[in-house]
C-alpha positions in Angstrom: -43.3 -26.0 6.3 -46.5 -24.6 6.0 -45.6 -21.1 8.5 -48.1 -18.4 9.8 -49.5 -15.6 7.6 -47.6 -12.7 9.2 -49.5 -10.2 10.6 -48.1 -6.8 10.4 -47.8 -4.3 12.8 -47.1 -0.7 14.0 -43.2 -1.1 15.4 -42.6 0.4 19.3 -39.4 1.2 20.9 -39.0 -2.3 22.0 -38.8 -3.8 19.4 -35.7 -2.3 18.3 -33.3 -4.7 18.8 -35.2 -7.7 17.2 -35.4 -5.2 14.9 -31.5 -4.2 14.1 -31.3 -8.4 14.5 -33.2 -8.5 11.1 -31.8 -5.7 9.1 -28.0 -7.2 10.1 -29.2 -10.9 8.8 -31.6 -9.5 5.6 -28.4 -7.4 4.7 -26.2 -10.3 4.6 -28.2 -12.6 3.4 -29.4 -10.6 0.3 -26.9 -7.4 -0.1 -24.2 -10.2 -1.4 -25.7 -10.9 -4.5 -25.2 -7.1 -5.1 -22.5 -5.5 -3.4 -18.8 -6.9 -3.3 -17.2 -7.7 1.1 -16.2 -4.7 1.6 -19.4 -3.0 0.7 -21.6 -5.5 2.7 -19.7 -5.3 5.7 -19.9 -1.8 6.1 -24.6 -1.7 5.1 -24.7 -4.4 8.7 -22.7 -2.0 10.3 -24.2 1.5 8.6 -27.3 0.5 7.2 -28.8 -2.0 8.9 -29.5 -0.2 12.1 -33.0 1.0 13.2 -33.7 4.5 13.1 -35.4 4.8 16.9 -36.9 8.2 15.3 -39.4 6.4 13.2 -39.8 3.7 16.4 -40.5 7.4 18.6 -42.5 8.6 15.1 -45.1 5.6 14.9 -44.3 5.4 11.1 -42.7 2.0 11.0 -43.7 -1.5 10.6 -43.2 -4.8 11.6 -44.5 -8.8 10.4 -44.1 -11.4 12.5 -44.8 -14.9 12.0 -44.9 -17.1 15.7 -43.4 -14.2 17.5 -40.5 -13.6 15.7 -39.4 -10.7 13.1 -39.4 -11.3 9.5 -39.5 -8.1 7.2 -39.4 -4.6 8.7 -40.6 -1.1 7.3 -42.3 1.4 7.1 -42.0 6.0 6.0 -41.7 9.0 7.8 -42.9 12.8 7.7 -39.5 14.0 8.1 -36.5 15.2 6.3 -33.3 12.7 6.7 -34.3 9.8 3.7 -31.6 6.8 4.4 -29.1 6.2 7.8 -25.6 5.1 7.1 -23.8 8.2 6.1 -24.4 10.3 8.7 -26.2 12.8 10.1 -27.8 16.2 8.6 -28.5 19.2 10.2 -32.4 18.7 8.9 -32.8 15.0 10.3 -35.3 16.0 12.2 -37.2 18.3 10.2 -40.5 17.6 9.7 -41.5 18.0 5.6 -44.5 19.7 4.4 -47.3 17.1 3.0 -48.2 20.1 0.5 -44.6 20.0 -1.4 -42.8 17.4 -0.7 -42.2 13.3 -1.3 -43.1 11.0 2.5 -39.6 8.7 3.2 -39.8 5.2 2.8 -38.0 3.8 5.0 -35.4 0.9 6.3 -37.5 -1.9 4.1 -35.3 -5.6 5.3 -36.7 -8.4 4.8 -35.7 -12.1 6.3 -34.0 -14.4 3.7 -36.0 -17.0 4.6 -38.5 -15.4 3.8 -38.5 -13.5 0.7 -40.4 -13.4 -2.3 -43.9 -13.9 -1.0 -45.6 -9.6 -0.7 -44.3 -9.0 2.8 -41.9 -6.1 1.3 -45.2 -4.8 -1.1 -47.6 -5.2 2.5 -45.4 -2.8 3.8 -45.2 -0.3 1.5 -49.2 -0.4 1.2 -49.7 0.3 5.3 -47.2 3.7 4.5 -48.2 4.3 1.9 -52.0 4.4 3.2 -50.6 6.4 6.6 -48.4 9.2 4.3 -52.1 9.8 2.2 -53.8 9.6 5.3 -51.4 12.3 6.8 -52.0 14.4 3.7 -48.7 13.1 2.1 -49.1 13.2 -2.4 -46.1 11.9 -3.0 -43.0 8.6 -1.7 -39.5 9.2 -2.2 -36.8 6.7 -1.6 -33.4 5.6 -2.0 -32.8 2.3 -2.3 -30.2 0.2 -1.7 -29.4 -2.3 -5.8 -31.7 -5.5 -3.7 -34.7 -3.6 -2.9 -34.5 -1.8 -7.0 -36.7 -4.7 -8.0 -39.2 -4.8 -5.7 -39.8 -1.0 -6.1 -40.0 -0.7 -9.6 -42.4 -4.0 -9.2 -44.9 -1.4 -6.4 -44.9 1.0 -9.2 -41.8 3.4 -8.4 -39.7 5.1 -10.7 -35.8 5.8 -11.0 -34.8 9.8 -10.7 -32.0 10.6 -12.8 -28.7 7.5 -12.9 -27.7 5.0 -9.9 -25.3 7.0 -7.7 -22.6 6.0 -4.9 -23.3 7.2 -1.2 -20.4 7.5 1.2 -20.9 5.1 4.3 -19.8 6.3 7.5 -16.6 4.4 7.3 -16.0 6.1 3.4 -17.0 2.5 1.9 -19.1 3.6 -1.0 -22.4 2.0 -1.8 -24.3 2.3 -5.3 -28.0 3.7 -4.7 -31.0 4.7 -6.4 -33.3 7.7 -5.8 -36.8 7.1 -6.6 -40.2 8.6 -6.5 -44.1 7.5 -6.6 -46.9 9.3 -6.7 -49.7 8.3 -4.3 -52.2 6.4 -5.7 -56.2 7.2 -3.9 -57.0 3.3 -4.2 -54.4 2.8 -1.2 
């Protein structure tokens, strides 16, 4: 079945419920190949939820096809690197583009839309936007499900995989990664 090419746009606060539903669907469909059932259920509850600050900042994107959001993700100029393990007093701090990396955040694709370049399109949009604000590097904390996309896009591991502890105490293996921003973005 042919589907229209998804359209990229900046997400807004009215998209929150649809984005969160997509995140949960993505985690439920894609994480079982990388995590056990307890980790998947915890990730659905604590990782697969929208950070309203990303929507308010206008740094979060969605890809839509026939009115359905099929992928989402973005970048942040704030210190919070990911959702799921509680909050820090430093989360809302604005990063310094001269000395700090912009954070890639909350990348999710609907399971029936994987392997179509949607994640790459979001990464390209986020990289271009971060460059326009003076950032020279990108950083992220990848779930194991996201590592292949990020490696293919040019991110490199920073250290070894490590476990983050989610709000309910479940440990989930992740990988810190980084990439210089290409001026050709």
